[in-house]
N, C-alpha and C positions, 0 to 999 in steps of 0.2 A: 411460786410456781411460774415458770416461763413457758410461754407458748411460742413455738417457732416452726414454721413450715420448712421442709427441706428446700434449699435453694434461696431462702430469704436471709438477708443480712440482719444482724441484731438491731440496727437502727430502725427497722420497720416493725419492731415488736414493741407494743406499748409498755410503759413502766407499770401502769396499773389500769384496771378497768373498773369504772364506776357505774352504778345503776342510777339512772335518773328517770323521772316520770315522762319527760318530754325532751326530745332533742331540739335545740334551737334551730329554726329554719327561716329562710327568707320568705317574702310574700309569694315568691314563685315556687316554694317548696324545696329549695336546695338547702343542704346542711351548712351551718355556719362554722366551718372548721377553723379558719384563720382567726376570726374574731374571738372564738372561744379560747384558742391558744393564747391570744393576747391578754384576755381576762385572767387566765390562769397564771400568766407571767407577772401579774400584778398591775396591769394598766387599768386606769379608771374606765368605767363603762362608756362614758361619753367619747373617749378617744379610741376605744377599741371597736365600737360598732355604732352605726346610726340606728337608734331604736325605732325610727319610722320605717325602716326596711325589714324589721323583724316581725314575723307573723305571730310569734308567741314570746313577747319580751320577758315574761315571768320565768321562762325556762332558763334564761341567762343567769338569773340570780340563783336558781336551783342548782345549776351546774357548779357555780362558784362555791355555794354552801356545801355541796357534796364533796368537792375537792378539799375544802378546808377541814371538814369533818374527818375525811380519810387521812389527811396529813397529821392530825392530832391523835389519831387512834394508834 
């Protein structure tokens, strides 16, 4: 199923939507979109994000695990 609002181009529509318990956020409460994208592209955690800047580091692992589980399903 594809979700698309009128007037949006297909590149703004996600390929899939995954449910996770927590969204990774910085210490200031901002969502970590670019570092998560890097992790899902296969980069090692240490080069994708500085764990000291993450309020909930365990959420990064949960996102990667959810992505891998969805990829094998």
